[in-house]
Backbone as a chain_set.jsonl record, in Angstrom:
{"seq": "MKLSVLHKWHKKHNKQVAEFHKKHEIEIQSGLNGNGLIAKWERYFYNNFISPLKK", "coords": {"N": [[0.829, -1.193, 0.0], [1.915, 1.264, 0.823], [3.881, 1.697, -1.113], [2.418, 2.158, -3.444], [1.217, 4.596, -2.88], [3.463, 6.201, -2.613], [4.454, 5.948, -5.189], [2.42, 7.226, -6.673], [2.64, 9.826, -5.636], [5.249, 10.443, -6.465], [4.995, 10.326, -9.231], [3.229, 12.453, -9.661], [4.839, 14.532, -8.718], [6.97, 14.427, -10.58], [5.592, 15.227, -12.865], [4.951, 17.869, -12.182], [7.53, 18.969, -12.038], [8.36, 18.694, -14.703], [6.542, 20.428, -15.949], [7.365, 22.844, -14.788], [9.955, 23.071, -15.883], [9.39, 23.325, -18.614], [8.027, 25.786, -18.593], [10.072, 27.429, -17.628], [11.934, 27.209, -19.681], [10.584, 28.538, -21.731], [10.561, 31.095, -20.626], [13.307, 31.653, -20.689], [13.777, 31.614, -23.449], [12.325, 33.856, -24.253], [13.589, 35.818, -22.875], [12.774, 36.541, -20.354], [13.676, 35.63, -17.939], [15.104, 37.041, -16.107], [17.604, 39.524, -15.052], [20.001, 39.084, -13.913], [23.358, 37.776, -13.384], [23.439, 34.938, -13.516], [21.081, 34.436, -14.923], [21.717, 35.605, -17.361], [23.808, 33.912, -18.14], [22.356, 31.539, -18.397], [20.685, 32.189, -20.593], [22.658, 32.626, -22.572], [23.919, 30.099, -22.698], [21.697, 28.508, -23.403], [20.901, 29.665, -25.875], [23.198, 29.317, -27.454], [23.998, 26.644, -27.289], [21.982, 24.696, -26.501], [19.609, 25.314, -27.983], [20.5, 25.173, -30.772], [20.945, 22.398, -30.912], [18.396, 21.356, -30.734], [17.267, 21.946, -33.137]], "CA": [[0.0, 0.0, 0.0], [2.761, 2.448, 0.918], [4.59, 1.9, -2.37], [1.52, 2.739, -4.437], [1.051, 5.999, -2.516], [4.723, 6.842, -2.959], [4.509, 5.979, -6.65], [1.498, 8.277, -7.133], [3.237, 11.11, -5.27], [6.427, 10.66, -7.3], [4.498, 10.587, -10.575], [2.698, 13.822, -9.623], [6.006, 15.402, -8.565], [7.667, 14.462, -11.864], [4.773, 16.03, -13.777], [5.131, 19.268, -11.785], [8.894, 19.357, -12.415], [8.371, 18.822, -16.153], [5.82, 21.663, -16.269], [8.237, 23.947, -14.392], [11.055, 23.188, -16.839], [8.823, 23.867, -19.857], [7.769, 27.208, -18.35], [11.355, 28.103, -17.496], [12.528, 27.264, -21.018], [9.89, 29.617, -22.444], [11.069, 32.349, -20.064], [14.67, 31.85, -21.196], [13.669, 31.942, -24.872], [11.805, 35.209, -24.429], [14.414, 36.753, -22.118], [12.046, 36.972, -19.157], [14.141, 34.892, -16.772], [15.79, 37.943, -15.198], [18.722, 40.312, -15.555], [21.194, 38.75, -13.148], [24.448, 37.089, -14.054], [23.06, 33.55, -13.806], [20.073, 34.484, -15.985], [22.442, 35.877, -18.611], [24.512, 32.676, -18.487], [21.34, 30.599, -18.869], [20.301, 32.573, -21.958], [23.807, 32.397, -23.45], [24.069, 28.654, -22.865], [20.535, 28.005, -24.137], [20.91, 30.149, -27.255], [24.367, 28.875, -28.199], [24.252, 25.21, -27.223], [20.778, 23.861, -26.424], [18.718, 25.605, -29.102], [20.952, 24.569, -32.032], [20.812, 20.943, -30.866], [16.996, 21.018, -30.905], [16.854, 22.188, -34.533]], "C": [[0.868, 1.248, 0.0], [3.469, 2.735, -0.393], [3.692, 2.534, -3.42], [1.291, 4.22, -4.15], [2.303, 6.782, -2.897], [4.852, 6.976, -4.471], [3.627, 7.093, -7.204], [2.08, 9.663, -6.835], [4.405, 11.436, -6.199], [6.024, 10.981, -8.737], [3.959, 12.02, -10.671], [3.852, 14.821, -9.541], [6.75, 15.541, -9.892], [6.915, 15.306, -12.884], [4.943, 17.521, -13.465], [6.52, 19.781, -12.189], [8.973, 19.573, -13.924], [7.671, 20.111, -16.588], [6.675, 22.885, -15.925], [9.336, 24.159, -15.425], [10.573, 23.733, -18.179], [8.597, 25.363, -19.722], [9.078, 27.978, -18.294], [12.052, 28.223, -18.853], [11.889, 28.382, -21.845], [10.366, 30.972, -21.939], [12.471, 32.654, -20.585], [14.619, 32.275, -22.659], [13.232, 33.379, -25.086], [12.587, 36.248, -23.637], [13.761, 37.258, -20.851], [12.517, 36.269, -17.889], [14.961, 35.754, -15.823], [16.961, 38.653, -15.844], [20.028, 40.005, -14.842], [22.208, 37.974, -13.968], [24.076, 35.653, -14.424], [22.022, 33.501, -14.916], [20.731, 34.74, -17.332], [23.2, 34.634, -19.067], [23.532, 31.63, -19.021], [20.956, 30.91, -20.309], [21.425, 32.292, -22.947], [23.944, 30.904, -23.747], [22.924, 28.081, -23.691], [20.621, 28.391, -25.609], [22.065, 29.593, -28.077], [24.586, 27.369, -28.214], [22.983, 24.359, -27.288], [19.886, 24.053, -27.653], [19.22, 25.032, -30.422], [20.827, 23.045, -32.056], [19.359, 20.498, -31.106], [16.535, 21.172, -32.349], [17.345, 21.118, -35.454]], "O": [[0.593, 2.192, -0.74], [3.644, 3.899, -0.755], [4.152, 3.362, -4.207], [1.181, 5.017, -5.082], [2.217, 7.886, -3.435], [5.308, 8.004, -4.971], [4.041, 7.823, -8.105], [2.022, 10.561, -7.674], [4.537, 12.568, -6.665], [6.651, 11.819, -9.385], [4.21, 12.714, -11.656], [3.836, 15.845, -10.224], [7.118, 16.648, -10.285], [7.53, 16.019, -13.677], [5.064, 18.339, -14.378], [6.651, 20.92, -12.636], [9.591, 20.537, -14.377], [8.146, 20.806, -17.487], [6.706, 23.853, -16.685], [9.622, 25.295, -15.805], [11.275, 24.52, -18.813], [8.933, 26.127, -20.627], [9.18, 29.069, -18.855], [12.69, 29.238, -19.135], [12.582, 29.09, -22.576], [10.556, 31.897, -22.729], [12.779, 33.806, -20.889], [15.335, 33.19, -23.067], [13.715, 34.048, -26.0], [12.283, 37.438, -23.716], [14.154, 38.299, -20.325], [11.828, 36.31, -16.869], [15.468, 35.246, -14.823], [17.279, 38.43, -17.012], [21.056, 40.611, -15.144], [21.941, 37.572, -15.101], [24.37, 35.205, -15.532], [22.075, 32.614, -15.768], [20.337, 34.149, -18.337], [23.23, 34.334, -20.26], [23.837, 30.919, -19.979], [20.905, 30.012, -21.15], [21.178, 31.778, -24.038], [24.068, 30.499, -24.903], [23.15, 27.26, -24.58], [20.437, 27.55, -26.489], [21.922, 29.414, -29.286], [25.3, 26.866, -29.082], [22.924, 23.4, -28.057], [19.462, 23.084, -28.283], [18.422, 24.441, -31.15], [20.622, 22.464, -33.122], [19.117, 19.403, -31.615], [15.522, 20.593, -32.742], [17.086, 21.172, -36.656]]}, "num_chains": 1, "name": "protein.A"}
């Protein structure tokens, strides 16, 4: 019984994480992820490495 509850929780958690990552990717693409140094690095890395691999 405990494993099925844990499995359901983990499945729900994974879905929430996937939704967060999709939303964050859209923010990076549109430049809405912030103006800080880490946000700039994210955009640079996404635009120069991740995006070309997806095409």
